DRENTORKOL-3810 file (N, C-alpha, C; in nm, 4 decimals):
REM DRENTORKOL-3810
@n.u->0.0835; n.v->-0.1293; n.w->0.0030; ca.u->-0.0125; ca.v->0.0009; ca.w->0.0072; c.u->0.0947; c.v->0.1253; c.w->0.0190
@n.u->0.2051; n.v->0.1214; n.w->0.0803; ca.u->0.2825; ca.v->0.2387; ca.w->0.0773; c.u->0.3192; c.v->0.2531; c.w->-0.0446
@n.u->0.3844; n.v->0.1445; n.w->-0.1444; ca.u->0.4151; ca.v->0.2135; ca.w->-0.2595; c.u->0.2970; c.v->0.2606; c.w->-0.3723
@n.u->0.1601; n.v->0.2263; n.w->-0.3703; ca.u->0.0556; ca.v->0.3016; ca.w->-0.4361; c.u->0.0768; c.v->0.4670; c.w->-0.3828
@n.u->0.0826; n.v->0.4855; n.w->-0.2496; ca.u->0.1106; ca.v->0.6210; ca.w->-0.2318; c.u->0.2274; c.v->0.7051; c.w->-0.2751
@n.u->0.3359; n.v->0.6197; n.w->-0.2792; ca.u->0.4577; ca.v->0.6997; ca.w->-0.3222; c.u->0.4498; c.v->0.7178; c.w->-0.4819
@n.u->0.3738; n.v->0.6296; n.w->-0.5542; ca.u->0.3494; ca.v->0.6452; ca.w->-0.7054; c.u->0.2831; c.v->0.7452; c.w->-0.7243
@n.u->0.1817; n.v->0.7523; n.w->-0.6622; ca.u->0.0760; ca.v->0.8830; ca.w->-0.6802; c.u->0.1378; c.v->1.0319; c.w->-0.6608
@n.u->0.2491; n.v->1.0327; n.w->-0.5873; ca.u->0.2975; ca.v->1.1484; ca.w->-0.5542; c.u->0.4204; c.v->1.1903; c.w->-0.6738
@n.u->0.4439; n.v->1.1049; n.w->-0.7981; ca.u->0.5441; ca.v->1.1355; ca.w->-0.8617; c.u->0.4560; c.v->1.1300; c.w->-0.9941
@n.u->0.5581; n.v->1.2190; n.w->-1.0891; ca.u->0.4945; ca.v->1.2188; ca.w->-1.2420; c.u->0.5732; c.v->1.0689; c.w->-1.2998
@n.u->0.4911; n.v->1.0402; n.w->-1.4024; ca.u->0.5472; ca.v->0.8974; ca.w->-1.4693; c.u->0.6362; c.v->0.9412; c.w->-1.5737
@n.u->0.6461; n.v->1.0646; n.w->-1.5983; ca.u->0.7597; ca.v->1.0856; ca.w->-1.6870; c.u->0.8306; c.v->1.1991; c.w->-1.6552
@n.u->0.9322; n.v->1.2458; n.w->-1.6875; ca.u->1.0207; ca.v->1.3604; ca.w->-1.6599; c.u->0.9895; c.v->1.4775; c.w->-1.7899
@n.u->0.9229; n.v->1.5597; n.w->-1.7468; ca.u->0.8883; ca.v->1.6826; ca.w->-1.8330; c.u->0.8930; c.v->1.8098; c.w->-1.7657
@n.u->0.9801; n.v->1.8986; n.w->-1.8068; ca.u->0.9976; ca.v->2.0179; ca.w->-1.7288; c.u->0.9023; c.v->2.0899; c.w->-1.8152
@n.u->0.8071; n.v->2.1792; n.w->-1.7276; ca.u->0.7285; ca.v->2.2865; ca.w->-1.8014; c.u->0.7915; c.v->2.4282; c.w->-1.7828
@n.u->0.8815; n.v->2.4720; n.w->-1.8375; ca.u->0.9697; ca.v->2.5833; ca.w->-1.8882; c.u->0.9078; c.v->2.7111; c.w->-1.8347
@n.u->0.7872; n.v->2.7259; n.w->-1.9162; ca.u->0.7188; ca.v->2.8553; ca.w->-1.8813; c.u->0.6554; c.v->2.8568; c.w->-1.7632
@n.u->0.6094; n.v->2.7403; n.w->-1.7114; ca.u->0.5713; ca.v->2.7786; ca.w->-1.5358; c.u->0.6723; c.v->2.7859; c.w->-1.4657
@n.u->0.8085; n.v->2.7340; n.w->-1.4911; ca.u->0.9027; ca.v->2.7306; ca.w->-1.4000; c.u->0.9606; c.v->2.8907; c.w->-1.4222
@n.u->0.9554; n.v->2.9224; n.w->-1.5328; ca.u->1.0074; ca.v->3.0651; ca.w->-1.5631; c.u->0.9173; c.v->3.1952; c.w->-1.4645
@n.u->0.7905; n.v->3.1308; n.w->-1.4712; ca.u->0.6844; ca.v->3.2483; ca.w->-1.4207; c.u->0.6800; c.v->3.2493; c.w->-1.2641
@n.u->0.7176; n.v->3.0899; n.w->-1.2184; ca.u->0.7391; ca.v->3.1165; ca.w->-1.0515; c.u->0.8566; c.v->3.1849; c.w->-1.0211
@n.u->0.9542; n.v->3.1414; n.w->-1.0609; ca.u->1.0914; ca.v->3.2192; ca.w->-1.0435; c.u->1.0807; c.v->3.3554; c.w->-1.0603
@n.u->1.0269; n.v->3.4110; n.w->-1.1292; ca.u->0.9937; ca.v->3.5667; ca.w->-1.1309; c.u->0.9355; c.v->3.6077; c.w->-1.0218
@n.u->0.8546; n.v->3.5263; n.w->-0.9619; ca.u->0.7702; ca.v->3.5475; ca.w->-0.8343; c.u->0.8155; c.v->3.5001; c.w->-0.7086
@n.u->0.9084; n.v->3.4170; n.w->-0.7010; ca.u->0.9572; ca.v->3.3753; ca.w->-0.5680; c.u->1.0257; c.v->3.4480; c.w->-0.5076
@n.u->1.0050; n.v->3.5037; n.w->-0.3695; ca.u->1.0732; ca.v->3.5893; ca.w->-0.2987; c.u->1.1904; c.v->3.5208; c.w->-0.2665
@n.u->1.2805; n.v->3.6188; n.w->-0.2166; ca.u->1.4319; ca.v->3.5829; ca.w->-0.2017; c.u->1.4455; c.v->3.4888; c.w->-0.0738
@n.u->1.5422; n.v->3.4282; n.w->-0.0913; ca.u->1.5815; ca.v->3.3070; ca.w->0.0154; c.u->1.5673; c.v->3.3981; c.w->0.1506
@n.u->1.6214; n.v->3.5036; n.w->0.1979; ca.u->1.6283; ca.v->3.5698; ca.w->0.3320; c.u->1.4944; c.v->3.5934; c.w->0.3687
@n.u->1.3821; n.v->3.6449; n.w->0.2647; ca.u->1.2531; ca.v->3.6770; ca.w->0.2922; c.u->1.1982; c.v->3.5358; c.w->0.3420
@n.u->1.1966; n.v->3.4249; n.w->0.2712; ca.u->1.1345; ca.v->3.3188; ca.w->0.3013; c.u->1.1910; c.v->3.2640; c.w->0.4267
@n.u->1.3300; n.v->3.2651; n.w->0.4799; ca.u->1.3567; ca.v->3.2323; ca.w->0.5933; c.u->1.2682; c.v->3.3138; c.w->0.7050
@n.u->1.2928; n.v->3.4792; n.w->0.6879; ca.u->1.2262; ca.v->3.5616; ca.w->0.7803; c.u->1.0624; c.v->3.4965; c.w->0.7804
@n.u->1.0126; n.v->3.4667; n.w->0.6889; ca.u->0.8690; ca.v->3.4122; ca.w->0.6763; c.u->0.8507; c.v->3.2964; c.w->0.7702
@n.u->0.9293; n.v->3.2291; n.w->0.7331; ca.u->0.9376; ca.v->3.0814; ca.w->0.8319; c.u->0.9526; c.v->3.0995; c.w->0.9587
@n.u->1.0422; n.v->3.1918; n.w->0.9976; ca.u->1.0533; ca.v->3.2413; ca.w->1.1537; c.u->0.9343; c.v->3.2997; c.w->1.1973
@n.u->0.8678; n.v->3.4169; n.w->1.1090; ca.u->0.7266; ca.v->3.4474; ca.w->1.1610; c.u->0.6269; c.v->3.3463; c.w->1.1860
@n.u->0.6016; n.v->3.2488; n.w->1.1062; ca.u->0.4959; ca.v->3.1645; ca.w->1.1255; c.u->0.5497; c.v->3.0639; c.w->1.2406
@n.u->0.6887; n.v->3.0279; n.w->1.2695; ca.u->0.7224; ca.v->2.9460; ca.w->1.3801; c.u->0.6634; c.v->3.0126; c.w->1.4989
@n.u->0.6685; n.v->3.1507; n.w->1.5214; ca.u->0.6110; ca.v->3.2327; ca.w->1.6590; c.u->0.4696; c.v->3.1771; c.w->1.6945
@n.u->0.4071; n.v->3.1471; n.w->1.5519; ca.u->0.2529; ca.v->3.0761; ca.w->1.5910; c.u->0.2574; c.v->2.9354; c.w->1.6162
@n.u->0.3645; n.v->2.8829; n.w->1.6587; ca.u->0.3918; ca.v->2.7287; ca.w->1.6779; c.u->0.3607; c.v->2.6989; c.w->1.8255
@n.u->0.3303; n.v->2.7739; n.w->1.9031; ca.u->0.3309; ca.v->2.7827; ca.w->2.0570; c.u->0.2102; c.v->2.8341; c.w->2.0761
@n.u->0.1483; n.v->2.7330; n.w->2.1577; ca.u->-0.0111; ca.v->2.7594; ca.w->2.2264; c.u->-0.0181; c.v->2.8595; c.w->2.3256
@n.u->0.1079; n.v->2.8716; n.w->2.4264; ca.u->0.0680; ca.v->2.9902; ca.w->2.4892; c.u->0.1127; c.v->3.1354; c.w->2.4127
@n.u->0.1465; n.v->3.1438; n.w->2.3185; ca.u->0.1470; ca.v->3.2491; ca.w->2.2370; c.u->0.0297; c.v->3.2837; c.w->2.1624
@n.u->-0.0222; n.v->3.1736; n.w->2.1074; ca.u->-0.1672; ca.v->3.1886; ca.w->2.0232; c.u->-0.2648; c.v->3.2386; c.w->2.1370
@n.u->-0.2767; n.v->3.1723; n.w->2.2541; ca.u->-0.3651; ca.v->3.2167; ca.w->2.3704; c.u->-0.3312; c.v->3.3764; c.w->2.3849
@n.u->-0.2326; n.v->3.4280; n.w->2.4007; ca.u->-0.1951; ca.v->3.5400; ca.w->2.4377; c.u->-0.2434; c.v->3.6473; c.w->2.3287
@n.u->-0.2284; n.v->3.6022; n.w->2.2151; ca.u->-0.2722; ca.v->3.6757; ca.w->2.1035; c.u->-0.3969; c.v->3.7034; c.w->2.0836
@n.u->-0.4647; n.v->3.5666; n.w->2.1083; ca.u->-0.6291; ca.v->3.5752; ca.w->2.1139; c.u->-0.6704; c.v->3.6554; c.w->2.2337
@n.u->-0.6174; n.v->3.6934; n.w->2.3417; ca.u->-0.6447; ca.v->3.7808; ca.w->2.4433; c.u->-0.6196; c.v->3.9126; c.w->2.3987
@n.u->-0.5319; n.v->3.9517; n.w->2.3408; ca.u->-0.5090; ca.v->4.0777; ca.w->2.2699; c.u->-0.6016; c.v->4.1265; c.w->2.1570
@n.u->-0.6448; n.v->4.0069; n.w->2.1052; ca.u->-0.7501; ca.v->4.0430; ca.w->1.9916; c.u->-0.8743; c.v->4.1119; c.w->2.0691
@n.u->-0.9140; n.v->4.0807; n.w->2.1743; ca.u->-1.0137; ca.v->4.1162; ca.w->2.2423; c.u->-1.0134; c.v->4.2575; c.w->2.3292
@n.u->-0.8687; n.v->4.2558; n.w->2.3880; ca.u->-0.8483; ca.v->4.3930; ca.w->2.4526; c.u->-0.7200; c.v->4.4253; c.w->2.4709
@n.u->-0.6840; n.v->4.5534; n.w->2.4824; ca.u->-0.5419; ca.v->4.5697; ca.w->2.5363; c.u->-0.5571; c.v->4.5539; c.w->2.6916
@n.u->-0.4394; n.v->4.4743; n.w->2.7144; ca.u->-0.4363; ca.v->4.4250; ca.w->2.8502; c.u->-0.2970; c.v->4.4260; c.w->2.9250
@n.u->-0.2551; n.v->4.4265; n.w->3.0797; ca.u->-0.1444; ca.v->4.4136; ca.w->3.0955; c.u->-0.1242; c.v->4.2788; c.w->3.1319
@n.u->0.0273; n.v->4.2630; n.w->3.1792; ca.u->0.0840; ca.v->4.0965; ca.w->3.2150; c.u->0.0267; c.v->4.0346; c.w->3.3154
@n.u->-0.0444; n.v->4.1045; n.w->3.4166; ca.u->-0.0953; ca.v->4.0554; ca.w->3.5324; c.u->-0.2338; c.v->4.0038; c.w->3.4744
@n.u->-0.3210; n.v->4.0670; n.w->3.3743; ca.u->-0.4379; ca.v->4.0176; ca.w->3.3428; c.u->-0.4197; c.v->3.9208; c.w->3.2595
@n.u->-0.3426; n.v->3.9301; n.w->3.1776; ca.u->-0.3194; ca.v->3.8012; ca.w->3.0828; c.u->-0.2791; c.v->3.6707; c.w->3.1805
@n.u->-0.1875; n.v->3.6668; n.w->3.2433; ca.u->-0.1460; ca.v->3.5813; ca.w->3.3440; c.u->-0.2559; c.v->3.5231; c.w->3.4375
@n.u->-0.3460; n.v->3.6017; n.w->3.4748; ca.u->-0.4805; ca.v->3.5711; ca.w->3.5238; c.u->-0.5798; c.v->3.4873; c.w->3.4375
@n.u->-0.5788; n.v->3.5466; n.w->3.3247; ca.u->-0.6711; ca.v->3.4842; ca.w->3.2298; c.u->-0.6533; c.v->3.3553; c.w->3.1926
@n.u->-0.5167; n.v->3.3381; n.w->3.1787; ca.u->-0.4356; ca.v->3.2061; ca.w->3.1138; c.u->-0.3936; c.v->3.1109; c.w->3.2494
@n.u->-0.3960; n.v->3.1509; n.w->3.3558; ca.u->-0.3427; ca.v->3.0752; ca.w->3.4786; c.u->-0.2389; c.v->3.0392; c.w->3.4604
@n.u->-0.1393; n.v->3.1436; n.w->3.4344; ca.u->0.0131; ca.v->3.1395; ca.w->3.4298; c.u->0.0726; c.v->3.2290; c.w->3.4870
@n.u->0.2031; n.v->3.2338; n.w->3.5311; ca.u->0.2807; ca.v->3.3165; ca.w->3.6024; c.u->0.3045; c.v->3.4368; c.w->3.5195
@n.u->0.3311; n.v->3.5565; n.w->3.5945; ca.u->0.3502; ca.v->3.6716; ca.w->3.5044; c.u->0.5026; c.v->3.6565; c.w->3.4292
@n.u->0.5897; n.v->3.5737; n.w->3.5069; ca.u->0.7050; ca.v->3.5622; ca.w->3.4491; c.u->0.7030; c.v->3.4925; c.w->3.3265
@n.u->0.6243; n.v->3.3932; n.w->3.3128; ca.u->0.6231; ca.v->3.3174; ca.w->3.1851; c.u->0.5400; c.v->3.3931; c.w->3.0831
@n.u->0.4360; n.v->3.4704; n.w->3.1241; ca.u->0.3650; ca.v->3.5562; ca.w->3.0120; c.u->0.4782; c.v->3.6408; c.w->2.9618
@n.u->0.5347; n.v->3.7220; n.w->3.0509; ca.u->0.6537; ca.v->3.8043; ca.w->2.9914; c.u->0.7455; c.v->3.7732; c.w->2.9033
@n.u->0.7782; n.v->3.6403; n.w->2.9446; ca.u->0.8677; ca.v->3.5759; ca.w->2.8080; c.u->0.8244; c.v->3.5585; c.w->2.6973
@n.u->0.6881; n.v->3.5236; n.w->2.6987; ca.u->0.6371; ca.v->3.5057; ca.w->2.5775; c.u->0.6076; c.v->3.6551; c.w->2.5008
@n.u->0.5750; n.v->3.7395; n.w->2.5903; ca.u->0.5273; ca.v->3.8657; ca.w->2.5313; c.u->0.6581; c.v->3.9069; c.w->2.4514
@n.u->0.7728; n.v->3.9038; n.w->2.5299; ca.u->0.9041; ca.v->3.9450; ca.w->2.4674; c.u->0.9290; c.v->3.8830; c.w->2.3339
@n.u->0.8865; n.v->3.7647; n.w->2.3025; ca.u->0.9148; ca.v->3.6646; ca.w->2.1772; c.u->0.8193; c.v->3.7528; c.w->2.0998
@n.u->0.7067; n.v->3.7696; n.w->2.1255; ca.u->0.5961; ca.v->3.8354; ca.w->2.0439; c.u->0.6342; c.v->4.0002; c.w->1.9972
@n.u->0.7127; n.v->4.0570; n.w->2.0953; ca.u->0.7287; ca.v->4.1731; ca.w->2.0469; c.u->0.8679; c.v->4.1857; c.w->1.9592
@n.u->0.9368; n.v->4.0994; n.w->1.9754; ca.u->1.0859; ca.v->4.0754; ca.w->1.8761; c.u->1.0355; c.v->4.0598; c.w->1.7424
@n.u->0.9320; n.v->3.9903; n.w->1.7281; ca.u->0.8579; ca.v->3.9726; ca.w->1.5881; c.u->0.7644; c.v->4.0621; c.w->1.5552
@n.u->0.7580; n.v->4.1745; n.w->1.6363; ca.u->0.6461; ca.v->4.2907; ca.w->1.5865; c.u->0.5169; c.v->4.2325; c.w->1.5795
@n.u->0.4804; n.v->4.1482; n.w->1.6605; ca.u->0.3398; ca.v->4.1067; ca.w->1.6720; c.u->0.2694; c.v->4.1704; c.w->1.7596
@n.u->0.3212; n.v->4.2209; n.w->1.8913; ca.u->0.2852; ca.v->4.3017; ca.w->1.9706; c.u->0.3198; c.v->4.4442; c.w->1.9800
@n.u->0.2646; n.v->4.5178; n.w->2.0500; ca.u->0.3134; ca.v->4.6466; ca.w->2.1005; c.u->0.2885; c.v->4.6933; c.w->2.2400
@n.u->0.3514; n.v->4.7700; n.w->2.3053; ca.u->0.3132; ca.v->4.8191; ca.w->2.4646; c.u->0.3051; c.v->4.9717; c.w->2.4664
@n.u->0.2631; n.v->4.9962; n.w->2.5729; ca.u->0.2441; ca.v->5.1440; ca.w->2.6149; c.u->0.2340; c.v->5.1487; c.w->2.7656
@n.u->0.3313; n.v->5.2311; n.w->2.8281; ca.u->0.3187; ca.v->5.2300; ca.w->2.9719; c.u->0.2151; c.v->5.3408; c.w->3.0235
@n.u->0.1485; n.v->5.3206; n.w->3.1169; ca.u->0.0673; ca.v->5.4230; ca.w->3.1879; c.u->0.1087; c.v->5.4044; c.w->3.3577
@n.u->0.1624; n.v->5.4861; n.w->3.4016; ca.u->0.2448; ca.v->5.4910; ca.w->3.5316; c.u->0.3330; c.v->5.3872; c.w->3.5118
@n.u->0.2721; n.v->5.2620; n.w->3.6211; ca.u->0.3775; ca.v->5.1637; ca.w->3.6524; c.u->0.3306; c.v->5.0302; c.w->3.5843
@n.u->0.2065; n.v->5.0715; n.w->3.5061; ca.u->0.1616; ca.v->4.9541; ca.w->3.4310; c.u->0.2049; c.v->4.9563; c.w->3.2896
@n.u->0.2136; n.v->4.8348; n.w->3.2185; ca.u->0.2494; ca.v->4.8368; ca.w->3.0867; c.u->0.1170; c.v->4.7231; c.w->2.9947
@n.u->0.0696; n.v->4.8076; n.w->2.9093; ca.u->-0.0348; ca.v->4.7491; ca.w->2.8518; c.u->0.0226; c.v->4.6879; c.w->2.7287
@n.u->-0.0365; n.v->4.5850; n.w->2.6871; ca.u->0.0025; ca.v->4.5105; ca.w->2.5619; c.u->-0.1066; c.v->4.5215; c.w->2.4551
@n.u->-0.0959; n.v->4.5153; n.w->2.3397; ca.u->-0.1892; ca.v->4.5223; ca.w->2.2327; c.u->-0.1698; c.v->4.4502; c.w->2.1369
@n.u->-0.2161; n.v->4.4221; n.w->2.0196; ca.u->-0.1892; ca.v->4.3477; ca.w->1.8562; c.u->-0.1069; c.v->4.4858; c.w->1.7866
@n.u->-0.0006; n.v->4.4342; n.w->1.7577; ca.u->0.1035; ca.v->4.5476; ca.w->1.6774; c.u->0.0086; c.v->4.6181; c.w->1.5694
@n.u->-0.0837; n.v->4.5287; n.w->1.5041; ca.u->-0.1565; ca.v->4.5712; ca.w->1.3879; c.u->-0.2483; c.v->4.4842; c.w->1.3309
@n.u->-0.3628; n.v->4.5267; n.w->1.2576; ca.u->-0.4884; ca.v->4.4457; ca.w->1.2183; c.u->-0.4071; c.v->4.3272; c.w->1.1085
@n.u->-0.3076; n.v->4.3055; n.w->1.0912; ca.u->-0.2590; ca.v->4.2095; ca.w->1.0272; c.u->-0.2533; c.v->4.0589; c.w->1.1101
@n.u->-0.2156; n.v->4.0838; n.w->1.2342; ca.u->-0.2379; ca.v->3.9722; ca.w->1.3229; c.u->-0.3485; c.v->3.9172; c.w->1.3583
@n.u->-0.4481; n.v->4.0146; n.w->1.3724; ca.u->-0.6052; ca.v->3.9576; ca.w->1.3930; c.u->-0.6365; c.v->3.8896; c.w->1.2641
@n.u->-0.6266; n.v->3.9406; n.w->1.1259; ca.u->-0.6640; ca.v->3.8752; ca.w->1.0155; c.u->-0.5804; c.v->3.7203; c.w->1.0060
@n.u->-0.4458; n.v->3.6992; n.w->1.0285; ca.u->-0.3809; ca.v->3.5912; ca.w->1.0374; c.u->-0.4620; c.v->3.4983; c.w->1.1400
@n.u->-0.4902; n.v->3.5260; n.w->1.2724; ca.u->-0.5236; ca.v->3.4364; ca.w->1.3374; c.u->-0.6785; c.v->3.4136; c.w->1.2931
@n.u->-0.7496; n.v->3.4928; n.w->1.2801; ca.u->-0.8848; ca.v->3.4615; ca.w->1.2079; c.u->-0.9075; c.v->3.3894; c.w->1.0997
@n.u->-0.7982; n.v->3.3861; n.w->1.0067; ca.u->-0.7972; ca.v->3.3181; ca.w->0.8927; c.u->-0.7530; c.v->3.1767; c.w->0.9329
@n.u->-0.6505; n.v->3.1591; n.w->1.0188; ca.u->-0.6031; ca.v->3.0385; ca.w->1.0661; c.u->-0.6858; c.v->2.9452; c.w->1.1320
@n.u->-0.7770; n.v->3.0202; n.w->1.2191; ca.u->-0.8989; ca.v->2.9510; ca.w->1.2858; c.u->-1.0078; c.v->2.9165; c.w->1.1860
@n.u->-1.0477; n.v->2.9885; n.w->1.0958; ca.u->-1.1545; ca.v->2.9546; ca.w->0.9678; c.u->-1.0793; c.v->2.8269; c.w->0.9129
@n.u->-0.9478; n.v->2.8317; n.w->0.8887; ca.u->-0.9094; ca.v->2.7212; ca.w->0.7985; c.u->-0.9098; c.v->2.5922; c.w->0.8709
@n.u->-0.8814; n.v->2.5833; n.w->0.9961; ca.u->-0.8957; ca.v->2.4627; ca.w->1.0566; c.u->-1.0235; c.v->2.4113; c.w->1.0977
@n.u->-1.1363; n.v->2.5099; n.w->1.1012; ca.u->-1.2711; ca.v->2.4699; ca.w->1.1373; c.u->-1.3517; c.v->2.4434; c.w->1.0188
@n.u->-1.2860; n.v->2.4654; n.w->0.8818; ca.u->-1.3512; ca.v->2.4049; ca.w->0.7629; c.u->-1.3877; c.v->2.2453; c.w->0.7773
END
């Protein structure tokens, strides 16, 4: 049975479609951009970070509120927020002694919404 699966994923003959290859090569991002994109999506591979982003989709909040909502320590939340901030997914603002976090821009909400929509199809 494994053999059938292997055969289904290969062309029966070797034929290069030069026009398609040329078109793709003109549109393919540079390797550095693809590496940056892979790193960007790697950040979404952590459940805690996804949970934090969903909290921030609802409201601008401080670390202690996020920790309370997610049942985690402020230290653990701060660590994940640092990663999210380094990737420009979240931003913060200070109000007195409190730092409030929010999504960096509407793209993040769109990425999360589309991802959830995709897995629920």
